[in-house]
C-alpha positions in Angstrom: 75.5 33.0 92.4 78.4 31.1 91.6 80.6 28.8 93.9 83.7 27.5 92.4 84.6 24.1 93.5 88.3 22.7 92.5 88.9 21.4 88.7 88.1 18.0 88.4 89.1 15.7 85.3 85.9 13.5 85.4 83.4 11.8 87.5 85.7 9.2 88.5 88.1 11.9 89.6 85.7 13.8 91.0 84.2 10.8 93.4 87.6 9.9 94.8 88.5 13.7 96.0 88.1 13.5 99.6 86.4 16.9 99.7 83.3 15.6 98.3 80.6 14.7 100.5 79.8 11.0 100.9 77.8 11.0 104.2 73.8 11.6 104.1 71.8 13.3 107.4 71.0 10.9 110.0 67.2 11.6 109.9 67.2 9.9 106.6 69.4 7.0 107.7 67.4 6.6 110.8 64.2 6.3 108.9 65.4 3.9 105.9 66.8 1.8 108.9 63.5 1.4 110.8 61.8 0.4 107.6 64.3 -2.0 106.8 64.3 -3.5 110.4 60.7 -3.9 109.9 60.8 -5.6 106.6 63.5 -8.1 107.6 62.2 -9.1 111.1 64.2 -9.8 114.3 67.6 -12.0 113.7 66.9 -15.6 114.1 69.1 -18.5 113.3 69.6 -17.4 109.9 71.8 -14.4 109.5 70.5 -12.0 106.8 73.2 -10.3 104.4 72.5 -6.4 103.7 74.7 -5.0 101.2 74.5 -1.0 101.3 75.8 -0.1 98.0 77.5 3.0 97.5 78.4 3.1 101.4 80.2 6.2 101.1 82.1 6.7 104.5 80.0 4.2 106.3 77.8 6.7 108.1 74.4 5.6 107.2 75.1 1.6 107.4 76.9 2.3 111.1 73.4 4.2 112.1 71.8 1.3 110.8 73.6 -1.6 112.3 71.9 -0.9 116.2 68.7 -1.5 114.3 69.8 -4.4 112.5 71.5 -6.5 115.0 72.4 -10.0 114.1 72.0 -9.4 110.3 75.4 -9.0 108.5 76.1 -5.5 106.9 78.3 -5.0 104.3 79.5 -1.7 102.6 80.1 -1.7 98.9 81.8 1.6 97.1 83.9 2.1 94.2 85.7 4.8 95.8 89.2 4.1 97.7 88.9 6.9 99.8 85.2 6.3 100.7 86.2 2.8 101.5 89.0 3.8 103.7 87.0 5.7 105.9 84.0 3.3 105.9 86.6 0.3 107.5 86.7 2.6 110.6 82.9 2.2 111.2 81.9 -1.3 109.5 83.4 -4.7 109.9 82.6 -5.7 106.3 83.4 -3.2 103.1 84.3 -4.3 99.9 85.2 -2.1 96.7 82.5 -2.7 93.9 80.7 -1.4 90.8 77.2 -1.5 89.8 78.4 -1.3 85.8 81.4 -2.7 84.1 82.3 -6.0 86.0 79.3 -5.8 88.1 79.2 -6.6 91.9 81.7 -9.2 93.7 78.7 -11.2 94.8 76.7 -14.2 93.5 73.3 -14.2 92.0 70.7 -14.3 94.8 73.0 -14.1 97.5 71.7 -11.0 99.5 68.3 -10.4 101.7 68.4 -7.0 101.0 70.2 -3.7 99.9 70.5 -0.5 101.2 71.0 2.3 98.0 70.8 5.7 100.0 71.4 8.7 97.6 73.1 7.0 95.0 70.6 6.6 92.1 70.9 10.3 91.4 74.9 10.0 90.6 74.5 7.5 88.3 75.0 7.5 84.3 73.1 4.3 83.9 70.8 4.0 86.7 69.0 1.0 84.6 72.0 -1.3 84.5 72.7 -0.4 88.3 69.2 -1.8 89.1 69.6 -4.6 86.9 72.7 -5.6 88.9 70.9 -5.1 92.2 68.1 -7.2 91.3 70.8 -9.9 90.2 72.3 -10.2 93.8 69.0 -10.1 95.5 67.2 -13.2 96.3 63.6 -13.7 95.2 61.3 -11.6 97.5 64.8 -9.5 98.7 64.4 -6.1 99.8 65.6 -2.6 98.3 65.7 0.5 100.4 66.4 3.4 98.0 66.5 6.8 99.0 67.0 10.0 96.7 66.4 13.9 96.7 63.1 14.7 95.6 63.0 17.2 92.4 59.2 17.9 93.7 60.4 19.0 97.1 57.9 21.9 98.2 60.7 24.5 98.2 61.8 23.4 94.9 58.2 24.0 93.3 58.7 28.0 94.6 62.0 28.2 93.4 60.9 26.7 90.1 58.1 29.4 90.2 60.6 32.4 91.1 63.0 31.0 88.1 65.3 29.7 90.0 67.7 26.4 89.5 66.1 23.9 92.1 67.7 22.5 95.0 70.0 19.2 94.1 69.9 19.9 90.7 73.3 20.7 89.1 74.6 22.0 85.8 78.3 21.4 86.6 80.9 19.6 88.4 82.9 22.7 88.7 80.7 25.1 90.5 77.0 26.0 91.7 75.1 28.0 89.1 71.7 29.6 89.7 70.6 27.5 92.4 71.1 27.6 96.8 73.8 25.8 98.5 77.5 25.7 98.3 78.7 22.4 97.5 79.0 20.6 94.2 78.0 16.6 94.8 77.7 15.6 91.5 73.8 14.9 90.9 73.2 13.7 87.3 69.6 12.5 87.6 66.7 13.6 89.8 63.3 12.1 90.3 59.8 12.8 91.6 57.6 10.5 93.7 55.9 9.1 90.7 58.7 8.7 88.4 60.9 7.3 91.1 57.7 4.6 91.3 57.7 4.1 87.7 61.4 3.2 87.1 61.5 0.8 90.1 58.7 -1.2 89.3 60.0 -1.2 85.4 63.2 -2.4 86.6 61.6 -5.8 87.8 60.7 -4.6 91.6 57.4 -4.4 93.2 57.2 -1.1 95.3 55.6 -1.7 98.8 56.0 1.7 100.4 57.1 5.2 99.6 58.1 7.7 102.4 59.2 11.0 103.2 62.4 12.2 105.0 63.7 15.6 105.8 67.0 17.3 104.3 69.7 18.1 106.8 70.6 21.0 105.0 67.3 23.0 105.1 68.1 26.3 106.8 67.0 25.8 110.6 64.2 28.1 110.8 62.6 25.8 108.0 63.2 22.4 109.4 59.6 22.1 111.0 58.1 22.8 107.8 60.4 20.3 106.1 59.5 17.8 108.5 55.8 18.5 108.2 56.1 17.9 104.3 57.5 14.4 105.0 53.6 13.4 105.3 53.1 13.8 101.8 56.2 12.1 100.1 55.4 13.9 97.0 56.7 17.2 98.2 58.9 15.8 101.2 62.8 16.6 100.7 64.1 13.2 100.8 62.1 10.2 99.0 62.5 6.6 100.7 61.4 3.9 98.7 60.8 0.3 99.6 60.3 -2.4 97.0 61.0 -6.0 97.0 62.5 -8.3 94.3 59.4 -9.3 92.0 
């Protein structure tokens, strides 16, 4: 199976293409928002600053906003096109990069970071977590989500000699796996690998949970929801960590 996408000149060109999906599924966004709301607690006299790094079109942050009432949510993205769309959903959205010059925020200025389906797109995820750690205050929260390489169906696909869902071998076309969209995944994690990676970057892992994937065919969605009970089998990994 091979599905061809329009030719692009590189990663930056790829992520500025409006055709590239920038929103994640609502079930994952809600689960992540509930975890963060429980960690932050109700807003009091002090307004907490939450950075949604890699906010895309702002859908995930807008989904989380009702659960984070009283807290300040700031969307951050590199893509001009994504930010243009995010401004329609978020009161604050700014341009920033995790590499190069770094994020446009002071050291220790954020109380929490949402990092939703971003790490799998990065050339240098180590530098990205270093920069996130810099902008978080001591004890600040990191809510990271990413597809699970070892999702229940990927295990079966590998046994059948099929390329796993979420993995990609080209930015131009789908080769050897189910699906029709090229989304630019460069790295994939298992639950164990994600825990070790985040801990090595100077974070204390608080919790790891599973979430369903909106792209699972409808007849298989009940099974996908059941798999969330075991994060190592779930479609999406939701990790809560704190800056050590």
